[in-house]
N, C-alpha and C positions, 0 to 999 in steps of 0.2 A: 453785077449782081447775078446770083445763081440760085435757083429754086430746086428743091428735091421733093420727090413724091414717095413718102414712106410707105403708104399702103400698097402701091403697086410693086414695091421692092420686096415685100414680105415673101419669104420662101422657107419652108420647113423640111427637115429630113429626120427620119426615125433613127438614123445612124449617128448623127452628131449635130451640134448647133451650127447654124449657117450665118456667117458674117458676109455682108456685101458692102463694099465701099461705094458710097454714093457720089462723093466728090472729095478732092484732096488739093492741098496747096503744099508748098515746100515746108510749112510749119504745122499743118494739121490734116486730119483725116476725119471725115464724117461718114459713119456707117450705120447700118441697121443689123441687129443680131437677133435671130429667131431661134427659140429654144423649145423643145418638147419637154414634158415633165420628166424629171430624173436626170437630164443631161447635165454634165459637170465639166467645167473648164479645167485644164491642167493648173496646178499651182504655178504661178508665173509672175513676172514683173516686166515692165517696160522701162529700162534704165534712163532713156532719154526723152520720155514723154509722159505727161499727165494723162490719165484715162478717166473719162467722165461717162457714167451711164445714167440715162433717164429711162425709167420703166414706163413704157407706153401702155402695155396690157400685161396682165398676169402678175405673178409674184415669184420671187426667188430669194435665196440666201446669198449674201455678199460677205465675204470673209477676208480679213487682212492678217490672220494668224493670231490676233489678240482678241478681236471682236467679231462675232457673226451676227448679222442683222437681217431680218426679213424685210424686204422692200416690196411695195405694191405699186400699182399704176399711180403715177403722179410723183413718186419719190425719185430722188437723185442721189448718187454717191460719187465721190471724187477720190481716186487713188492717185496721189502725187507720184511723180516720176521716181522709179526705183522701189516703190512699195509693193511687196509681195501680196498677191491676192488670188482669190478663187471665187467662181460664181456657180451656183447650183440652181437649176430651175425647179420650182415646186409645182408649177402649173405651166401650161403653154404660155410662153412669155415672149414679148417683143421689146427689145431695148434699142434706144437711140444712143449711139456711142460717138463721143468726140475724143480723139487723141490729139493732144496739143504738144508739139515738140518735133524737131527735125528728124530725130532718130526714134522711130516708133516700133522697131522690131521687138518681139517678145523673147524673153529668156525663160524657158521652163525649168522648174526645180523638181527633184525627185520627192522631196518632202518639205515640210515647213522648216524655216531656219530656227535655230535655238532661240528661245524666248529672250526678249530684250528686257 
C-alpha cells in the first residue's frame, strides 16, 4: 500500500501549469496538476491511456472538441484513451490526475480534428 500527500506536492508557476507524478506503476500514473488562471494545455491525446481528472480546488474548462464544460471542486472528468482534449484554468486550480494504461505519452495536435 502506498499513500500520497497531495497538499505538500502542490507547486505553481506563472509560466505554465505544473504536473508532478506522485507514484506510478507499469499501468498507471497518479499525479497532481497545479494551474494558474488562464493557463491552457495543448490540444492533445494519450493514445494508450485513459486520463481522469478530479478537481480538488478551483475551476476550469474541459474540452473534447465537441463539448466544453466548466468543472469545479468535487467534479471529475474522464477522457478515454485516444480522445483529444484540452484544459483551461479559469481560477487557480489543483487537479488530481490518474492516467490508466501502459503507454501514457501525450501526442500534441496543432488544431482540433475535423468534427465527427
